Each structure stands twice: as structure tokens, then as C-alpha cells.
N, C-alpha and C positions, 0 to 999 in steps of 0.2 A: 308638579302642581303649579309651580311658578310659571312654567311655560304655558300651561293651560290658561292661567289668568291673563297672560300677555296676549294670547290669541283671541280672547273674548272681546267682543265689540262693546264699547261703552256707549249706550244709547244717550246718556246724558250729555256726553261730549258732542255727539252728532246733533242733538237738539240745540245745544249752545252754539255750535257752528252755523246751523241753519238760522237760528234766531239773530245771530250777529250780522248775517248777510241777507236778512229776510227781504230787503228791498229789491234785490236782484230778481228773485222769482216773482215777486209782486209786480215789479215793473214790466217784466216780460209777459206775465199773464195779462196785465192790463193792455199792453200793446197788441197781443194776440187777440184779445177780446175786441178791441177797437177795429182791427182789420177784419175779423170774422163778422162783426156786426155790419160793417160797410159792405162786405162781399155778399152776405146773406140778403141784404136789402136791395142790392143792385143786380144780383145774379138773375139770369133768365129762368123763369118758372117753367117747370116741365110737368106735363100732365100724362097720365097713364090710362090705357084701356086694354082689356084682354078679351080674347075669344077662345072658347073651349071646343075642341073637336075630339071625336072618338075615332080611333084608328084600329082597323082589323076587326070589323063587325062579324060575329058568328052567324052563318046562314047555311041551311042545308044544301049540300051539293047534289044536283040531279045526277051527274056523272062524275068521274074521277079525273077530269082534265087537269085539275090543279096539281096533280102529282107530277105533271110535265114541267110546269113553271110555277114555282112556289112564290106567291106574292103576299101571303098572309102569315108569315112567321111571327110567332108571339115571343120571340126571344128578346133579350135586352139589346143585343146588337141591332136587331131590326128597328127598335124604337130610337136608338141612337142615330141610325141611318136616316130615319124620317126627320129627326130634329135637325141634323146637318143639312138635309135637303131643303127644309123650310128656310134655313138661314143662308142658303147659297145665293150667289150673285145672280144666277140665271133666274131663280124664282123671284127674287126681289126686283129684277129688271122687268119681269112680267107684271108685277104689282104697279111699278111706275107707269107702264103703258096702260094698264087697265083703268087706273083712277086718274090718269092725266096729271101726274104730279110734276111740279116745276121747282126749280131751285129757290125761287122766292117763297113759295109755300113751305118748303122743307126747312129753310133757314130763317124763317120769320122770327124777329126779336122785338118785343116792345121797348120803348125808350126807357132806359134806367133813370131812377130819380136823381142820381148824382149829376146828370147832365144839366139839371136846372141850376146847379151851383157852379159846375165846372164844364161849360159847353165845349171847351177845347179837347175834352176826352172823347168826343164823338167819333173821330176817325179810328180810334183804337177799340172803343167799345162796340161800335156799330159800323164795321167795314162794309164797303159796297159789295153787294151780292152779284157774282158773275154767273153767266149762263153756263150750265154744264150739261153733258150728254147723259144718256140713260144709265150707262155703266157707272159713271161717277156717282150719280144719285143712288144707284144700287149699293155701291161700296159704302156710301155715307149711311144708308139705311141699316147696314149690318150692325153698326154701333147703337142703333136706336131700337132694334128688334131683339127680342129674346124668346126662346122656346124652351119649355121644360115639361117633363112628364110628371103627372100626378102619381105619387108613390102608390104602388100596388094596384094600378088600374091601367086601362087602355086609353086614358085621356091625356091629351096634349094641350098645354096652355100657351097660347100665343099672346105675348105682351108687347105693346108698342108705346114708346115715349116720344112725345112731340111737344112743340111750344104752344099748341092749342088743344083743347079737349076733342074738338071735332076731327082734327087731323089724326090724332092718336087712334080714335075709333075707326076712322076710314082706313088707316094703314093695317090695323089688326084684322078687320073684316075682309079687306082686299087680299091679304095674304092667305086667309082661309079659303076664300073662293078660288083663288089661283091654284092652291094646292089640290082642291077637289077636281077642278078642270084638268089639271096635269095628270092625275091618276086615272081619270076617266078616259082621257085620250091615250094614255100609255097602255091601259088594259085593252082598249079597242085595237090599238096598233099591234099589241102582242098576239091577240086572237087572229087578226088578219095574217100576220107573218107566220103564225103557227100553221094555219090552214094551207097557205101557199107552200110552205116548206114540206108539209106532210104529203101533198099531192106530188111534188117533185120527187120526194124520197120513195113514194110508192111505185112510181114508174121505174125508177132506177132499181129498186129491189125486185120488181117483177122480172125485169130483164136479167138480173143477176141470178134469180132463182131458176129461170129457164135454162140459162147456160150451165148451171150446176147440174141440173137433171140430165141434160144432154151429155155432159162429160161422164157422168156415172154410167149411163147406158152404154156409151161407146166403149168404155173401159171393160165392162162385163162381157160385151160382145167380142172384143179383141182378145181378151185373155181366156175366153171360153170357160168362164167360171160358173159352176153349177152350185156346189155347196162347198165353199172354200174352207169352212171350219172343219168338216169331216175329212176332207183330203189331207189337211194339215195334221189331223190326229193320226191317220194311218201312216203318214210319212214319218211322224215322230216315232211310232212303234217300229217301223223298218230300221230306222237309224239306230235305235236301241239294240235290236237283234244283231245287226251288222257289227256294232261296237263290241258286243259280247263275243261273237265269233272271232273277231279280229284279235281280241285279247287272248282267247284260248289258243289260236294259231301261233301267236307270238310266244306264248309260254312253251308250246310244243317245239318250236324252232330252237328255243334256248336249250331244251333238254337234248335234242338231236345234235346240236352244235357241239356239245361236250363230247359225245361219242365220236362224232365225225372228226374232230380235232385229234382224238386219241388214236384213231386207226391210221392216221397219216404217217408215212415214213416208217412203217413197221415191216421188218423182213420176215420174221417168224410169226405167222398168225396165231400159233398156239400160245404165244406169250400173252396175247390179249385175254385169253381165258384166265390165265393166272392173275392178271392185273384188274380183272373185272371191268374192263373198258367197255365191253359189250355184254349184253345179256344172252346167255345160251338158251336154245330152245330144247324141246324134249328129245329130239334126235341127237343133239350134241351131248345131252346129259346121258343118254343110253350108250352112246359110243364111248364116252369117258368112263362109264362104269365097266363096259366090256374091256377097255384097255387096262383098267385097274385090275380086273380079274386075271387077265393074261399075265400081267407083270407079277402078280402074287404066285401064279402057277409056275412062271419061269424061275422064280426064286426057290420054290420048292424042288423043282427038277434039278436046278443047279446043285443042290445039296446031294443029289443021287447020281446024276449023270454028268459026264464031261461035256466040254464045249462042242465036240463033234458027234455027240450022240444024236441020232436022228430025231428023237422026241424033243430034245432041247432045240435042235435046229428048226423043227416044225413050229414049236411055240414062238421062236424068234421071228420066223416069217409071218406068223399070224399077227404078232404084235406090230410088225412093220405095216402089214396090210390095214390093220385097224387105225394106226396113226395116220396113214395116207387118207383113209376115209374121213377121219376127224379133221384133218387139215382142209379137205375139200368142203366139209360142212362149215368150218369157220370162215373160209373164203366166201362161202355163200352168204353167211351172216353179215360179213363186212360189206359185201355188195348190196345187201338189203338195207343196211344203215345209210349208205351213200344215196341209194335211190329214195328212201323215205325222207332224208334231209332235203334233197332237191325238190321233192314233191311238196313238202311242208312250206318251203319258201315260195314256191309258185302259188300255192293256195293262199298264203298270207298276202301276197301282192295283189291277187285277185280280190280278196276281201277288202283290202285297203282302197282299191280302185272303186269298188261298189259303194263303200262308205262315203268317199269323197263325192261321188256322183249324187248319192242320196242327200248328202248335206247341202250341196249346191242347189239341188232341186227344192229342198226345204226353204232355203234362203230366198229363192225366187218366189215361192209361194207366200212367204212372210211379207216380202216387199209388196206383192200384189194385194195381200190382205190389208196392209197399212194404207196403201193408196186407195183401196176400196173404202176403208173406213173414213179416211179424210174426205173423199168425195161425198160419202154419205152424210158426214157431219156438216159439211158445207151446204148440202141440200136442206138438211133439217134446220140449220141456223137461219138460212135465208127464208125458209118457210115460216119460222117463228117470228122473225123480224117483220116479214110481210103481213102476217096476221095481226101483230101488235100495232103497226102503223095504220093498217086499215081500220082497226078498232078506234084508235085515237082520232083518225079523220072523221069517222062517223060521230064521235063524241063532240069534236070541235064544231061540226056543222049543227049538232043538236043544241049546243050552248051558245052559239054565236049571237042569237037574238036575245039571250037572257042578260039583263043589266044587273050585275052584282055590285053592291055598294062596298067599296073598300074602306071608306070613312064617311062620317057625316058630321055636320056642325050642330053642336048641342046648344051653345049660347053665343049669340052675336054680341059684339062690343057696343056699349052705349057711352056717349060722352059723359065724363065725370069732371065737374068744375073744381074739385079739390086737387091742388097740385101736390105732387109727390116729392119734388125737390125745387129749391134747396130747403132742407130741414133746419130752420133757423136755430131752434133751441139746441139741437144736437151739435150743429156747427160751432155755436158759441161755447157750449160746455166743453167740447173737445178742444177748441182753441185755447180756452183758459187752462184746461188740464195740461195741454201740450206746452204752453208757455211756462206754467209752473214747474213741470217736469224738466224742461230745458234749463230753467233757472237753477233747479236743484242739481242737475248734472254739471252745470257750469261751476256751481259752488264746490262740488266735490272735485271737479277737474282743477280748479284753482288751488284747492287744498292739497291735491296730489302733487301739483307742480311747486307748491310752496317749499322753500328750502330753509326758512327760518324757524325758530322755536316760538310756539304760540301759548302753550299752557304750562302751568307749574310742574305737573307730572312729567311732561315731555322734557322740560328743562332739567329736572333731576335725573331722568333716565339717560339723556344724551351726555350731560356734563359730569355726572357723578358727584355734583356739589350740592350743598344745601342752598335752597332758595331763600335769600334774606328778605326780599320784598319784591312787589311788582308795582312799578310806577305807572300811573295811568297816562293814557294819551290825551293830551289837552289840545283842543282845536284853537288855533290862534286867529282870532277874528280882527286883530288890529296890528298895525306895524309895531315892530320892536323899537323902544325908545333908546336902546343902546346901553341900558343899565340893568343889572340883574335884579334890582329892587323893584323895578317897574314892569317887569314882564309878567305874563299871565300865569306862569308857574308859581311865582311868589305870592300871588293873590288867590290862587285856586285852592279851595279847601280840600279837595280830593288829593291833590298833589302834595299839599302840606302834610296831610294826615299820613299819606304813604311814606313820606320822608321821615316823619316822626317814628313810624313803625320800623324803618330801617335803623334809625338811631337807637331805638329801644332794643332791637335784637343784637346790635353790636355792643350796646352797653351791658346787656344781661349776659350774653354768651361769650363776648370777647372783650371784657372790660380791661384786661391786662394789655391788650394791643393798643398802645397809645399812639403809635405812628402807623397810619393806615394809608396804603397806596391805592389809587383808583386807576384802573386800566381797562382796556377793551381789546377786542380782536381787530377792529378796523376803525378808521376815523369816522366822525359824524354820528357816533352812538350816544352822545350826551355826557361825556366824562366831565367836562368843565362845569356844566350846569349842575350835575349831580354832586360834584365836589363842593361847589359853593352853597347849594341848598342843604347838603348834609352838614356843612359847617354851621349854617344858620340854625339848623335843628339842634346841633350839639351846643351851640352858644347859649341856648336857653338854660343849660345845666352846667357848662364847663367853659373854661377859657380855651379858645380854639385858634389854630393857625392853619391857613391854607397855603400850600406851596404849588406853584405852577412849574412842574418839572418836565413838561412837554416842550423841550427846547427846540424841537424841529418845527412845530407849528403851534406856538403859544396863542391862547385866546382869552385868558382871564382878564388881561388888561383891557381888552375891548369890551368884555361883558361888564366890567366895572366902570367903564367910561374913562379910563386912564390912557395916558400916552404910551405908545409902544416903546418909546425911548426911555421910559422911566427905569431907574436902576432896579435890578432884581437879583435873582439867584446867580446869574452868570457873574455880575459885578461883585457880589458878595464872596463867591468862591475864588474869584481872581484877585481879591484884596483891594479892589478899586474903591469900594464904599463899605461903610460899617453897616451892621445889621439895622440899626435905628433909622438909617437913611434909606434902606431898601424896603422896610416894612410899610404897608399902607394900612392906616387905621382910620376907620370912619365909625362914628358913634352909632349911626343908624344900622350899620351892618351887624355889629355885635361880635365880630371876630376880626382877626388880623389876616392880611394877605401878603404873600411874598411872590411877586410876579416873576416871570422868566427873565426879563431883562433884554439886553440886546442879543442879536444873532450870534450864535456860537458855531465856530467851524467844526468842532468835534465834540458834540454833546455827550456821547457815550464815554469818552475818556474823562470828561469832567465829572460825570456821575459815578464812575468807578473809582475815583480818587478817594483816598482816606479822609480828605477834608469834608466831603459830603456826608460820610457816615458820622464823623465827629460832630458836624453841624446838626444833624438830626438828633443825635444823643443829647446835645446841649439844649436844643429847642424843646425836647420832650421833658426836660426838667423844669423848663420855664412855663410850658403850656400843658394843660390837661389832655389835649388831643391835637395831634398834628395830622393833617390830611394832605397827601401828596398826589397830585395828578401826574400821570406818566403818559408817554407816547403809546400808540397801539402796539401790542406785543407781537403781532404778526408782521409788522413792517420794519421795525427797528428793534434793537436789543436793549433799549433804555429801560424798559419795564423789568427785564431780567436782571439788569444791573442794580436797579433800585430795590428789587425784592429782597436782596440780601441785607439791605440797610434798614428796612422797615420791619414792624412787628407782624404785619399781615397785609394781604392784598384782597381787594374787593373787585370782582370781575363784572364788567358791565356788558350787557347784550341787548341789542334792540330787537324787540319782539317782532316776529314775522318778517324780518328784513335780513338780519345777519345770518348767513348760511351756517348750517350745523357744522360742516367740515371746518370752517374757519374758527368757530368757537372751540371745537375740540382740539384743533391744532394749537391755538393760543394757550389753552389750559395745559396741554402737553409740554409746551415750551417752558411754562412757569414751573411745572413739576420737575423738569430736567435740572433746574437749579435749586430744587428743594424749597421752593417758595411756599410760605404759609398762606394758602388761599382760604380766606374766611368764608366765602360764599359767592353766590351769583345774584346779581340784581337785573331783573328784566325791565327795560325802559320802554315807554310808549306802548303799554299794554292796553288793548281795547276791551274793556269790560264795563259795559253800561249797567248791567244788573247790580254789580257791587256798588256803583255810584248811587243808584236809586235807593238801595238799602241804607247806604251811609247818609243820604239826604233825609230819608225818613227818620233816621235815628237822631241826627244833629239838628233838624229843623223843628223839633218839638218846642213849642213856646213855653217860656218859663215865667212864672209870676213876677211882676216888677214890684219890689218893696220900696216904697218911698223913704228917703232918708230924712229923719227929723233934724231940725236945726240944733236941738240941744244934745243930739248924740255925739259921742266922742269918736273922731276919726283917728284910727291908729295907723301911723305910717309904717311901711314895711322896713325891716332892718336892711342896711346896705349889704352888698354881696360879700365884701371883705371888711374885716375890722381894721382898726388903725395898726394893730400889732402885725396882722397878716400882711397889710400893705407894706410895712417896714421890712418884713422878711422877704417879700417879693422883690423890693428894690435892692436889698442886699444880694439876693440870688442873681439879680440882673447884673449888678456890678461885678460879681465874681465871674459870671459867664463872659462878660466883655473882657475882663482881664485875661481869662484863659484864651479867648479868641485872639487877643493882641499877642500873647506869648507864642501862639501857633504861627502867626504871621511873621513874627520876628525870627523864629526858627527857620522858616522857609526862606 
């Protein structure tokens, strides 16, 4: 939640920032206003004139010749092309030649009013016009002419700006006329070129068509082609038949090859029957059955008759005869297998040869067909092109005499005596706004680059200390007299009231802090003045002593108009002078001052000595308030040394000047020695609004009551009674005795 608040922009702070530096944007706005007014009064007046033309007029076409060269496209690109054509240098050069435009006419400028007061500006405001060529004038015209399309229409608006109304109208009308002439000449040239080109192309296509027809006839005659499509169909069927036969022959060869390989190297043909390598025929089957019957008969006889029995011998001989017959039959089968295998191979080779021949013949026929079709397509394409070009030529001749309007001028430009530029009111308003905005930007830029603390909130946020008061910045309109009582701070009511506010806060919140040190981050932040004026404010209520402990660069003696050689703190601590001799008392001041004294070679050592602490303790018993000015904390360690001997430290910071980093570093140095920092005082704060409110509050007239002569005037009682004065003198004598004893011990 706190982070969100920190990120929010405080508009009141921005308003205060702008109000405090309001003269910067006001001054810039006034300067811009003056320059803008002078420029608007002396700038060359420009007049405008416009011509409207319609592009792409719809008109019925007698024939379709426009399909060959399209000049009336209604697309956006078409209108953009026409606009760029109107603004081209070539078109503007034709305008220059048509209206006889010269450099003097184009660059004419009336004499500005400022030349009446400052004639020496004439060479810069009205330079000599040199003669230029047509192309240069055309380039210059490009910045003076503008062409735009009326939204959602076929209208183009030609606008010309010139130094005279008549020249503006002449330029706009001249460009429109030149545009019309250009398109009329372009269309006529296109028609003529199209007709000539078509005649040439027709002759070429006629020759090409004749050559194509001759090539087709010659090819048909040479190849003796009658009906190539039917021949190709028959040839395809033959190839299919041969392929099937070749496949069947190949299968048969594979079957015979198995039998053929089986009968090779066989000694006993009968073994082939047992191995089923060959297929037996009916005769072999009958012989085998007879042989089997004889073998069964022999087995039966063998049971009855012996080996030499005639019946048994007869059966054996019959068996041998049948086996011989069977063997001859098997040999005949083997011979048949060999013959069939060789015949199948020869048949396959013959079929393969016929298939290859048919395939080659089909390829030749296909090639002839492709060539025939190519020649035929070439004849048809040339015939079609010839017919198309002949038709276009006839159309072109028919439309050659017809004048078709591509565009027409709707409104010619007329001179207008009301100038379009400069627009004085707009220029002045924009200049004032620009000056004010620039001033605001500069204010924020200066604020961004600012390194010092400006507001009370910022001071508390950066330092972490309580803000005791803000001392106003007082402008010094006269030389300093050299005495603190006569400077403008002592007589300024705002400064006096701010100093009283500081006294009040110290009195209320830190009344127990009787010895107060005044320090700052850097020199030149007003420590001495604040110490003296704070003593003046406290002296109205208490007995006050001011000590100048800035032994490096003392300034109180100068501000009080005293000699720098006057005895002070250095002489007192060194025992050269007594306290009474070192104090400066002046009735008009109302407080005592202990100056620094002569130059000290080692101030820090002197301030760290126990004598300085004892001196402050003794003085705090004699005075109600002791104010000690110290050296800047960031430069030397005197302030750190003194902070241990005082009751509290007041840190001085010059608003908008002292960098935040130096302030934070100085406070950190004091915190390192556990210094009791009472708070922060911002010096030379620029807040005029608070002064105005204070003036309104304090300047109220009060009624004056006359004092009558018989009224009793009661005198105010003295600050101290006689008894109190006697006690003070006794305390002073005791303090001096203690101080003498300390010196004797040393």
C-alpha cells in the first residue's frame, strides 16, 4: 500500500513546480508568439486553384479491341498510376512549354512589410531570380502541384499553389489540358501501332500455317498412313496374342526340362518307370501288366516245377522277351521327350522373335502417330492464331476512326483571391502552444536534473529526519554592510518568522538540549547566518551564547564587523585569554558571541580535547542556550568531534542546491558517532505562496487607540531580579574559579 502511494503522482506538487517557474513557459510562449507574428506578416502569400477531371468514362464498345490493350482499368492501382503520371516531371515540363512559364513568374514574391523597417534584409528575403531551364521549373512545380482522387468516384482533383491567383489557375488548367492531349495522342499511337503490328503478324502467321500444312501432308505421304488409329489397335491385339503364346511355350519348356534332365545319364531305362521321371503311355502300361502276369505265373510254376522244367524255362524266356519289348518302348519314350523338348525350345524362340518384331513395329507406329498429332496440332494452332489476328485487324480498322474519350474536364480552375497560406491565426496559436510546451518540458527537464532537495516531503524521505523549518530565500537588493544586524535577513519579516518557528520547535520538542551544534554537508549553506539569527530568536526568551567552532574557515567575526585577530575559542582553550576577554557582548544583539580566534594548526585535536567538553558544560550552566557552529561534516571531522560534546545537532541544507548524496552522507557520518540529530533545516527555500499568505495575515490593520495623558503607563519588570542577578554573578565567579583550577592543573 505504501509502495502504491509512492508511485502515485502528486498533481499539487506538479502545479506548484509549474507555478514557481511559470515565467519560463510564459517567456518562451511570448517569444514564439512574436516570431510567429513576424513570420506570418512577412511570409509570401500562397493562392490555390483546383481543376476536376473524370478519368475512365464508360462508353459502349462497338467491338472488343479493348481486350487487347486495357486502358480503362477501374482499379485503385490504375488511379494511383494516373495521379503519379500527372505529377511526373515529363507532364509538368509540357505544362511549362504550353503556358510559356518563366522563372520570374514562378518565383514572384511581393515585397515583405519588414523591408520598410529593415531594408538590409532584402538580399536574404528577396534573392535574385536566376534563369532556369524547363526541367528545373518542372522539378520546382512538383512541390507546388498536388493530385488526389475524390473518394469513391472516378474524379481526380488537380490543385496548384502559386504566389498569384491567376498563376495558380493557369497551372491547374494547363496540367489538365496537357493530360487530355497526352492520353489522346497515346491512344492514337496505340491504335496505329496495333494495326501495323497485326498486319505484320498476319503475314508471318500465314506463312507459318502454310508450312505446317505442307509438313503434315508430306509426312502422311511418306509414311503411307491411311488410318493409323485402326492399325495401332490391330497391332496391339497381335502383341497381346503373341505374349500369351510366349508365356504358354515358356511354361511347357519348364515342364519338359524337368523330364529332360531326369533322363540324362541313365543306363537302365526301366529305372525311369520306377522313378516316374517320364510318363508311360498305354503300350508301356500294357507291356508292364503283361510282364507282371508272367512274373506271377513264374512264381506259381516255381512251386511245382524245377528250374529246368520246360514250362518254367518257357515262362522265363517269355518274361525276357516282354522285358526287351518294354525296354524298347521306354527308349522310344525317352527319345520322344528329347524331341519334344527341342521342339518346344525352337517354338519359344520363334514366338519371342515374332513378339519383338511386333513390338518394334508398334513403337514405330506410335512414333508416327505422335509426330502426326504434333503436326496436326501445329496446323490447328496456326490456323486459330491466324483467324484471331485477322479478326483483331478487322476490328482495329473498324474502330480506328472512332474517338473514344478516356477522360474529360468537369470544372476548370478560376482565380481565387483568398490566400490559403500563411494561416496567421493557426501559426500564432501553434507557436504559443509550442513555446508553452517547450517551457514546461524545460521545467521538467531542469527538475529531473535537479540534485538538491526542494520540498519538505522530499527532505523527510531522503534524510529520514524531522524537518524543523524552511527558511525562505530572500533576494538581496543592496550591498551587505558587513554587520549581521543590518543585512536583509534581519529585517525581513518572513525570515524572522521562519527563524522564530525554528526556535519554537526546538524549544517545545528539544528544550532539554541546551547546547546545540549547527552543521551542514558543504560550505556556503548559511550555517553562520542561521546560528546568529537563531541566537537572536532565542535571546528574546533566554540568555544565549553563540560559539564559532568552525576553526577552518571562521566567518562570525566578519558578519559581526569584528577583527579576525580578536581573541576567541582558540585563545580560550589554549589558556592565553580568559573567558571575559574572549566574549563579545553588544546590547543591540541581545546575545553573547565567542568567535573562533586566530588560526589553529590542528582544529580537530583542539575540539576533541576534554577542555572543550568541560567548557561547554560550564557555559551551559551560565547560559540558557549555547549554539555552536561547526565546520561542514563532509569535509572535516570537526562536526563529529563536537557532536559528542553537545546535546543535539541541527543539520542545515540549502534547498535545490545541496546534492542529496552529500546530505545523506553527512547524516550517515553523524550517525556513525551516535550524534543526536534534532532535525533538518532547509535554507533558501523559494515559496512565494506562503509569503503571500503570511503577508495577508500580518498586514491586517489594527485600530490605533490614542493614549490619554491621565492614563498610567506601567513599566515592564526587568528580566532578572536583584536576587537573580546576585546568583548569576556568584555562578560566574564559581565558573571562573573552576576554569582557573583547570588551567593550573594543566
